[in-house]
N, C-alpha and C positions, 0 to 999 in steps of 0.2 A: 844679450842672448834671448831669443824668444821661444817661449814655450808654447806649442800648438796644443790647444784641446780640442778634443773631439765632442762637440756639443750637440748631439742629435736630440730630437724632441721626444724620443721615445721612453719606455719605463725598463727599469732594470729587472732581472730576473727575480731578484728578492722582492721587490715592490709587487710584482705579478703574484707570487707565492702568497705574500701577506694579504692582499687584496682578495685572493681565491679563498683563504682560509677564513677571513671574516665573512665573505659571502655564504660559505658553507655552514658556518655556526648560525648565522641568521636564518637560513633556509631549514636547518634542522630544529631550530626552535619553532617555526612556523608549522612544521608538518603535524604535530599533535593537535593544533588549532583546526587545521584543514580537515582532519581526521573526524574530530568532533563536530565540526560544521556540516560535513557530508552525512554523518549519522543522524544529526538533528533533521536534516532536510528529508532523508528516508523516513525518519519517525513522523514528519509531518504529513509525508505522502501516504504513509500507513494509515494515519488517523483519518485522512480525508477519504481513502479508498472504503475504510470500515464504515465511516458515517454515510457515505454514498449508498452502499449496499443496505446498511440497516434502515435507512429511510425508505429505500425501495421497497424492503420486505414489510415494513410498516404501513406504507401506502398499499401494498397488495392486501394487507389484513384488513384495512379499512375498507377497501373496495369490497371484499368477501363479506365483511360484516353487514355492509350496506346492501348486499345481494346485487351488486352491479356486474358481477363476473358470472358467466355462464356455468351452471352445475357441471357440465361436462369438462371444464378446465379446473375443477376442484377435485382433489382426491378424497376417499373416503379415510376419515380419521385424521386428516391434516390440520383441524381446528381452524381452517380458513388461511392458513400459510402457505407459501408456494412449495411445490413438490421439489424444486431444484433451483439453482440460481440461473439455469438456462431458460426456465419459464419465465423468468422476469425480463430477459432479453428478447426471447420469441414472441412474448406477449400472449394475452388471453382475450377469449370472445367476450364482448359486451353484451348484456342483456338487453333485448329489445332493439338491437341495432341491424337495421336490414341491409346495410352496406357491406357487412362482413369485416369491418375495420377491427383491428386488434389493439388493445391497450397495452403498451410497452412500457415498462417500469425502469428499465436500465437500457442505454444504448448499447453498451458491452459489459462484460465481467472485466473489472479493473485488474491490472497485474500487481501482484504482490510484491512491493518494492524491496522487501527482505529476502523473498525466495525468488524472484524473479519469473513467477509463472502465475497462471490464474488458477492454480489448485488451492482452494482455500479450505480451512477446517469448517466443518459445518456442525451445527447442533439442532436437533429436533425438538420440538415442542415436548415430546414424550421422554426426552434424555434427561439425566440429572444435570444440575448446573455446571458441574465439574467434569463432565464426560469428555474423553479425549477421542471417542469413536462416534461415529454420526450413526444413529439408529435407522435413518433412511426414510421415516415417514413424511417429514416436511423440513423446511428450512426456517428455523426460528431465529437463528443467530449464526453469524460468522466470526471466524478468528484466523489468525495467520498461523501456519504451522512452523514458524521460525522458532528455534529454541533459545535464541540469544536473549540477553537482557538489555533493557532500555537505558538510557543515560540516567534516568531518575531511580534506577535499581529494580524496577519491576519486569516480569518477563511479557514479551510481546504477544504471546498467545493468551495472556490474562487481559487483554485490553478490550 
């Protein structure tokens, strides 16, 4: 008496359920790691954008102190700092330059990776160091308007 077995090369339902459960467990363990790495990447982008704008502000100040920027482009009481971030992008007239070229300190205003906009918090030279509202006289420093905390426990706006 011969017993015929159906030996197909497929998986049983139980095997598929177990394999799916194992993959879901592994994926759920990897999700926090992915979130942390994405947050770390945004923090690196924020540091880069802040460094880029602060270097442009410092370069503007150096040019103003060296009297290389035309007086018409410097506002009264600005202490040699730009009047806005837009001024760093639009450029300023150079003293004794007959060609009419402008010195530009930034190509564009970077996007804040935490808020997704180009709306940065600004501090004026005349503002207190912990001011949350810009006085409007000049741009001495920039910061993000994001209220969240970084991976190291500090607030982004304090960077």
